[in-house]
C-alpha positions, 0 to 999 in steps of 0.5 A, a space after each residue: 679101730 686102729 689109727 691107720 684105719 681111722 685115717 684111711 676112713 677120713 681120707 675116703 670121706 674127704 675124697 667123696 665130699 670133694 668129688 661131690 662138690 666138684 660135680 655141683 660146680 662143673 657143667 653137665 655134659 650137655 652144657 659142655 657140648 658146642 651146640 649152645 654156641 653153634 646155634 648162634 652161628 650166622 652164615 651169609 648166603 653170599 659166602 656160599 656162592 649166592 649172587 642175589 641178582 634175580 637172574 642166576 639160580 641160587 638154589 644150590 648156594 642157599 641149600 649149602 648154607 642151610 645144610 652147613 648151618 644144620 650140620 653145625 648145630 643150628 643158627 641163622 642163614 642171612 640173606 642180605 639185600 638182593 633178589 635170590 632166584 631159587 628152586 625149592 630149599 629144605 630147612 634143617 632143624 635148628 635153622 633160621 632164615 633171616 631176610 634183610 628188608 630189601 631181600 627177596 627170595 624169588 621162586 623159579 618158574 621150572 617145576 623140575 626145581 621142586 622135588 616130588 614128595 608126599 604132600 596134602 592136597 584137599 585133605 588127601 596125601 598125594 604125590 606133589 611138588 614141595 614148597 619153595 621153602 619147605 621142611 619135613 620132620 624138622 624141629 626149631 625152624 624159623 623164617 624171619 623178616 623183614 624181607 619178602 618171599 615171592 612165588 612164581 605165578 607160572 607154578 599156580 594151579 590145581 592137579 589135573 588128570 594129565 598133570 596129577 602132581 600137586 603144584 608147589 606151595 610157597 612155604 610148607 612144613 610137614 611134621 615139624 615142631 616149633 615153627 616160627 614165621 615172623 615179620 616178612 611178606 609173601 606174594 603168590 597166586 593160584 596156590 596156597 601161600 603157607 601150609 603147615 601140615 601135622 605140625 606142633 607149636 607154630 607161631 605166625 606173627 606180623 606177616 603180610 600175605 598177598 595171594 590175589 588174582 585167583 584161587 589161592 589160600 593165605 594160611 592153610 592150617 592142616 592137622 596142626 596143634 597149638 598154632 598162634 596167628 597174630 597181627 597178620 595182614 592177609 588179602 587173598 583170592 580164596 580163604 585168608 585162613 583155612 583150618 583143616 584136618 583131612 578128608 574121608 576115611 584116610 583122615 578119619 583113620 589117622 585122626 590127626 586133629 587140628 586143635 588149639 588154634 588162636 587167631 588174633 589182631 589180624 586184618 583179613 580180605 578175601 575175593 573168592 570165598 571166606 576170610 576164615 574157613 573152618 573145613 571143609 576137610 574135617 575128617 580128623 576133627 577140629 577143636 578149640 579155635 579162638 578168633 579175637 580182635 580181628 578186622 574183616 574188610 571183604 569176603 566174597 561169601 561170609 567172614 567166617 564159614 564153618 563147612 563140612 559134609 555128610 561122609 566126613 565124620 569126626 567133629 567140629 567143636 569149641 569154636 569161639 570168636 569175639 571182638 570182630 569188625 565185619 564189613 564188605 561181605 557179599 554173603 554175610 558174617 557167619 554161615 555153617 554148612 555141615 551137610 553138603 560142603 566140599 568134595 565128597 571123598 571116594 572113601 567117605 566115612 559111612 553110616 551115622 558115624 559119617 555125620 559130623 558132630 558139632 558142639 559149642 560155637 560161641 560168638 560175641 562182641 561183633 560189629 557188622 557194617 552193611 552186612 547182607 546176612 547176620 548168621 545162616 546156621 541152617 546147614 546142620 543135620 537133624 540127626 546130629 544137631 549142633 549142641 551149644 550155640 551163642 550169639 551175643 552183643 552184636 551191633 551194626 546194620 544188616 539186611 537179613 537177620 539170623 536163621 537157625 536150624 537143628 540146634 540145641 542150647 542156643 543163647 541169643 542176647 543183645 542183638 542190636 542191628 538195624 536195617 533189617 528187611 525181614 525177621 530178626 530171627 527165624 528158627 526150626 528145631 531149635 531150643 534155648 534162650 532168646 528165641 521169643 518171637 522167632 519166625 518159623 523156618 521151613 526145615 532144610 533138606 539134609 542128605 542121608 548117611 553114606 551106605 556102608 561099602 562092601 569092602 571096609 576101608 583100610 590105610 594103604 
């Protein structure tokens, strides 16, 4: 090799080394973009014209601030002290609404202030009004307190043939990922307060939810995956927390399962139905619901009510609860009605496929106080018995004990309750452990499967 060729090769080697070292020390293209800094952006709604006087509609000003925040890559939209009268506001990806302690967003009483879109209502996608605060196909969104969001009572109610549009929810996210709702309070009635639908990775912490004085759920978790509900204080007319996945052949075809739901450290009171209702809209399936360390202070029916019906199809499985204090229930602690609960769909799931499959219900470390009924687990279809039911380590006082029907692999242990006026346990068509000395129970009636339709269902 000539000296000149050797020097040329050495030069190329050193150049390659230098470029490699430079590549290791320089930030990547993603790191050079302004998105990381832009997401620290803080915008004040007053700077976009919001008055916060409770009289002037601030809808446009709030939406401008949210849109600007989203366009610049994300950040926080701040509401200082004030009362912000507003129609519907759409959240954008990477945006957070932050409410000062003395800030309240007030919903307008005008239905025209809430745009019409496709929304879920009783398990069906129908045209309806958007929520007061809503998001569709948005990711990394949040509402944080300690302020308040209050709906207008004039907007409550149910769709009717004369007015078929669904009424606005208070907060509604549809097909969103990474949703955080934290440290604020809500006030609404006659309609759902918070309704995430088809969302993933939802964190709901330290909310105070009030929806009393009429039919209105607190939290409706609808076909969502990976949801945490922690430290919430919920008092409602209807279910405090409802877990759903759609109704009838439409939801069965979509099969958007509601799964991996964790409810912890909550205080729940209901004045119309249940504290936690699982169903009755279950046609997409419900799986892996864990309830831990919660206090139930009132329920018009049962603290936990698992409900569905023939014609829903799909499954409810892996439901567990532990560390519960239950008082003030008019019905009792636990009920399952998987045969006749809820509205029958106009296009139900037919045949044996339409009978829901139930599996693995586990309840332990339960303390009941003046409870009318400990557990009514008789609403289970004999053609598809519940496979796996355990009730262990229960203490307190109740008037009636446990009734079981159509269950395989039951496990009853350490049931220490006083005040019973009848048998501790009554059963029919049940096997498992802890059934010794059970009183006989008359077989409950169950409806026949739904006959097949002449025209098979298709999504349309």
